[in-house]
C-alpha positions as CSV (number, residue, x, y, z in Angstrom):
1,M,22.5,38.5,-27.1
2,T,22.7,35.2,-25.0
3,F,26.2,34.1,-24.9
4,G,27.7,29.8,-24.2
5,V,28.2,26.9,-25.5
6,R,25.4,24.2,-26.2
7,C,25.8,20.4,-26.4
8,A,29.4,21.1,-26.2
9,A,31.9,17.8,-26.2
10,V,35.9,17.8,-25.9
11,T,38.2,15.2,-25.9
12,F,41.8,14.9,-25.2
13,A,43.9,11.4,-26.1
14,G,41.1,9.9,-25.9
15,V,39.7,11.2,-22.7
16,P,36.5,13.6,-22.6
17,A,36.8,16.9,-20.9
18,L,33.6,18.1,-22.2
19,S,30.8,15.6,-22.6
20,G,27.8,17.8,-23.6
21,V,28.1,20.6,-21.7
22,S,25.7,23.6,-22.0
23,M,26.1,27.1,-20.9
24,A,24.1,30.3,-20.8
25,V,25.2,34.2,-20.1
26,E,23.3,36.4,-20.4
27,P,24.8,40.6,-20.7
28,G,24.6,41.9,-17.0
29,T,24.9,38.6,-15.3
30,V,27.2,36.4,-13.9
31,V,27.5,32.8,-14.2
32,A,29.9,31.0,-12.1
33,V,31.2,27.4,-12.9
34,V,32.7,25.4,-9.9
35,G,33.9,21.6,-9.3
36,G,37.0,20.1,-9.1
37,D,40.4,19.6,-10.7
38,G,39.5,18.0,-13.5
39,A,36.3,18.8,-13.6
40,G,36.5,20.8,-17.3
41,K,36.2,24.4,-16.3
42,T,39.2,25.8,-18.1
43,T,38.5,23.8,-20.7
44,L,34.9,25.0,-21.6
45,L,36.1,28.2,-20.5
46,R,39.1,28.7,-23.7
47,S,36.4,26.9,-25.8
48,L,34.2,30.0,-25.1
49,V,36.6,32.7,-25.7
50,G,37.9,30.0,-29.1
51,Q,41.4,29.0,-27.6
52,V,39.9,25.5,-27.5
53,R,37.8,23.5,-30.9
54,L,34.4,21.4,-29.9
55,D,34.5,18.2,-30.9
56,S,30.9,19.1,-31.3
57,G,28.1,21.5,-30.3
58,V,27.9,25.1,-31.0
59,V,29.6,28.3,-29.3
60,T,27.6,31.4,-29.1
61,A,30.3,34.2,-28.5
62,P,31.0,37.9,-29.8
63,Q,33.6,38.8,-31.7
64,P,37.9,38.5,-30.5
65,S,37.8,43.0,-30.1
66,D,34.2,42.5,-27.6
67,I,36.1,39.4,-25.8
68,G,38.0,39.9,-21.8
69,Y,40.2,37.2,-20.7
70,L,41.8,36.5,-17.9
71,P,43.4,33.0,-17.8
72,A,44.8,31.3,-14.8
73,T,48.5,32.6,-15.6
74,E,49.2,36.4,-14.5
75,G,47.5,38.0,-17.3
76,S,50.5,40.9,-17.7
77,W,53.9,40.9,-18.6
78,G,56.4,41.1,-15.9
79,A,58.8,43.4,-17.1
80,L,57.0,45.9,-17.9
81,T,55.8,48.5,-15.6
82,V,51.8,48.7,-14.5
83,R,50.9,52.2,-16.7
84,Q,53.3,49.9,-20.0
85,N,51.1,46.7,-19.7
86,M,47.6,48.5,-19.7
87,D,48.7,51.4,-22.8
88,F,50.0,47.2,-24.6
89,A,46.1,45.9,-23.8
90,G,44.4,49.5,-25.1
91,G,46.8,49.5,-28.1
92,V,45.7,45.6,-29.0
93,F,42.1,46.8,-28.8
94,G,42.4,50.2,-30.5
95,L,42.0,52.4,-27.6
96,D,44.4,55.6,-27.6
97,G,44.9,59.0,-26.7
98,T,42.2,60.1,-24.0
99,D,40.1,57.6,-24.1
100,L,42.3,54.8,-23.4
101,H,44.1,57.2,-20.4
102,R,40.0,57.7,-19.1
103,R,39.8,54.7,-18.9
104,R,42.9,53.1,-18.2
105,D,43.5,56.0,-15.1
106,L,39.5,55.2,-13.8
107,L,40.4,51.6,-13.7
108,L,43.8,51.5,-11.6
109,A,41.9,54.0,-9.2
110,R,39.3,51.0,-8.7
111,A,42.2,48.4,-8.4
112,G,44.0,50.0,-6.3
113,L,47.5,50.8,-8.5
114,A,47.1,54.3,-8.6
115,E,50.0,54.5,-6.6
116,V,52.0,52.4,-8.5
117,P,52.3,53.2,-12.5
118,N,55.9,52.9,-13.3
119,R,56.5,49.7,-11.5
120,P,57.8,46.4,-13.1
121,A,54.5,43.9,-13.1
122,S,56.8,41.2,-11.2
123,Q,57.5,43.6,-8.8
124,L,53.5,43.9,-7.4
125,S,52.3,41.5,-4.8
126,G,50.1,38.4,-6.1
127,G,47.0,40.3,-5.3
128,M,47.9,43.8,-6.6
129,R,49.2,42.0,-10.0
130,R,46.3,39.1,-10.2
131,K,44.0,43.0,-10.5
132,L,46.4,44.6,-12.9
133,A,45.1,42.0,-15.1
134,F,42.0,41.6,-14.9
135,S,42.1,45.7,-15.2
136,M,43.5,45.1,-18.3
137,A,41.1,42.4,-19.2
138,V,38.1,44.9,-19.1
139,L,39.8,48.0,-20.8
140,H,38.2,47.9,-23.8
141,Q,34.5,46.9,-22.0
142,P,34.4,44.1,-23.6
143,R,30.2,42.4,-23.7
144,L,31.9,39.1,-22.8
145,L,34.2,39.0,-19.9
146,V,35.7,34.9,-19.2
147,L,37.8,34.5,-15.7
148,D,39.8,31.6,-14.8
149,E,39.7,31.5,-11.4
150,P,40.6,35.3,-10.9
151,S,41.3,35.2,-7.1
152,T,43.1,32.0,-6.6
153,G,46.0,32.2,-4.5
154,V,45.7,36.1,-3.8
155,D,45.0,37.6,-0.3
156,P,41.8,37.9,1.4
157,V,41.3,41.8,0.9
158,S,42.5,41.7,-3.3
159,R,39.7,38.7,-3.8
160,V,37.1,41.1,-1.5
161,D,38.0,43.6,-4.2
162,L,38.7,40.9,-7.4
163,W,34.5,40.6,-6.6
164,R,34.2,43.4,-6.4
165,M,35.2,44.6,-9.6
166,V,33.3,41.4,-11.3
167,S,30.3,43.4,-10.1
168,E,30.8,46.2,-11.5
169,A,31.8,45.4,-14.7
170,A,28.7,42.9,-14.8
171,A,26.8,45.6,-13.1
172,A,27.7,48.1,-16.5
173,G,26.2,44.8,-18.7
174,T,29.2,42.9,-19.6
175,A,28.4,38.7,-19.6
176,V,30.6,38.1,-17.1
177,A,31.4,33.5,-17.2
178,L,34.1,32.4,-14.0
179,A,35.8,29.5,-12.8
180,T,36.1,29.4,-9.4
181,T,37.9,27.3,-6.9
182,Y,36.3,29.8,-3.6
183,L,33.0,28.3,-3.1
184,D,31.4,31.4,-1.1
185,E,32.6,33.8,-4.4
186,A,30.8,31.4,-6.3
187,E,27.3,31.4,-4.0
188,R,27.0,35.6,-5.3
189,A,26.8,34.7,-8.9
190,S,23.5,35.1,-10.9
191,R,24.1,31.1,-12.0
192,L,26.0,28.4,-10.8
193,L,27.2,25.5,-13.4
194,V,28.2,22.4,-11.5
195,L,30.7,20.4,-13.5
196,D,32.5,17.0,-13.1
197,R,34.8,15.4,-15.0
198,G,33.2,16.7,-18.1
199,H,29.7,16.3,-16.9
200,V,26.8,18.4,-15.9
201,L,25.9,17.9,-12.1
202,A,23.7,21.1,-11.5
203,A,23.1,24.2,-13.4
204,G,20.8,26.9,-11.9
205,S,20.7,29.7,-9.6
206,L,22.3,28.9,-6.5
207,A,18.6,28.0,-4.7
208,E,18.6,25.8,-7.3
209,V,21.7,23.7,-6.9
210,L,21.5,23.6,-3.3
211,G,18.0,21.8,-4.4
212,S,18.9,19.4,-6.2
213,V,20.5,17.4,-3.4
214,P,18.6,14.1,-3.2
215,G,18.7,14.1,0.7
216,T,19.9,15.2,3.5
217,V,23.3,16.7,4.8
218,T,24.0,15.6,9.0
219,R,26.8,17.3,11.1
220,T,28.9,14.9,12.9
221,A,31.8,14.6,15.0
222,A,32.1,10.5,13.9
223,P,31.2,9.5,10.4
224,H,28.9,6.6,10.2
225,R,29.5,5.6,6.2
226,T,33.2,7.4,5.8
227,A,32.6,7.2,2.0
228,W,29.6,9.5,2.4
229,A,31.5,11.9,5.0
230,W,34.0,15.1,4.7
231,R,35.3,17.1,7.4
232,R,34.1,20.6,7.9
233,G,36.1,23.1,10.9
234,Q,36.1,20.5,13.8
235,D,33.0,18.1,12.6
236,H,32.1,16.6,9.5
237,H,29.2,16.8,7.3
238,E,28.2,13.7,5.7
239,F,25.4,12.9,3.4
240,W,21.9,11.1,3.3
241,P,20.0,9.5,1.0
242,G,16.0,9.8,0.9
243,G,14.5,7.4,3.0
244,H,17.3,6.8,5.6
245,A,16.8,6.6,9.0
246,L,19.5,9.4,10.5
247,P,21.6,7.4,13.0
248,G,21.6,8.8,16.9
249,G,23.4,12.1,17.0
250,A,23.1,13.1,13.1
251,V,21.5,16.9,13.6
252,P,20.5,17.7,10.1
253,V,22.5,21.2,8.7
254,P,20.8,23.5,5.8
255,P,23.3,22.4,2.2
256,D,25.4,25.3,1.3
257,L,27.4,24.9,-2.0
258,Q,30.2,23.2,-1.3
259,D,28.2,20.1,0.5
260,A,25.6,20.2,-2.6
261,V,29.3,20.3,-4.7
262,T,30.5,17.4,-2.7
263,V,27.3,15.3,-2.8
264,L,26.7,15.6,-6.1
265,S,30.2,14.5,-7.6
266,L,30.2,11.7,-4.9
267,L,26.1,10.1,-6.2
268,A,28.0,11.5,-10.2
269,R,30.9,8.9,-8.8
270,A,28.7,5.9,-7.2
271,G,27.0,6.2,-10.7
272,S,23.5,6.5,-9.2
273,A,21.8,8.2,-6.1
274,G,20.6,4.2,-5.3
275,A,24.4,3.1,-4.9
276,A,24.6,5.4,-1.2
């Protein structure tokens, strides 16, 4: 069964947070939701797990006992040990005895936490605590796994571990929806959803999102139109709509996801491609 939302609209204090957003998450796939601050990523995910009620639209999700949810906060209890956190989460979902112990030990080993079962979560590094929270979210083998920026602020090694665990959950048949600020991670997802101020800018595979950029991205040391340029390393990338002649010194580059998200957001905020 495919999970997701259709034509979702949510308004907070008169300000639209989602405007006609649709997202479909199939079993065994990962859908990455990307966009800047205030894009609507968290609202979308919270609506999927029942924490935000839609003003209009439809949510399709399994029963709560078949959902795993990792919020943007720690996702574990600092006063409890690693093992106690896992056991508590297992109890919430009706796991106990041998089934709980086998699943708990497997996940802690995969997360690199098998050696610290008695350490309080508050004494774990940021990356270790995030991996604990992920393990708690998948302990009951949910049909739908919803992750709000699971790797934000953690060390690079833990980021790799977390993505491996996400991939393993999807490979086991779980439908995964995640928001991320790391676009290099998002590029590994099965499908992408690009949001800006509650609106869908693009959706589809990585190739489809990149193909939706209606013009040319160039690399240049000195941008000609600062409103349409952004820094990439020591240089700048700059967007030129279709039909514009490129200035001297501007080198066309294949856009990556960061470029595509930037261009689509700039176009959306300008009102139309013609405004470029």
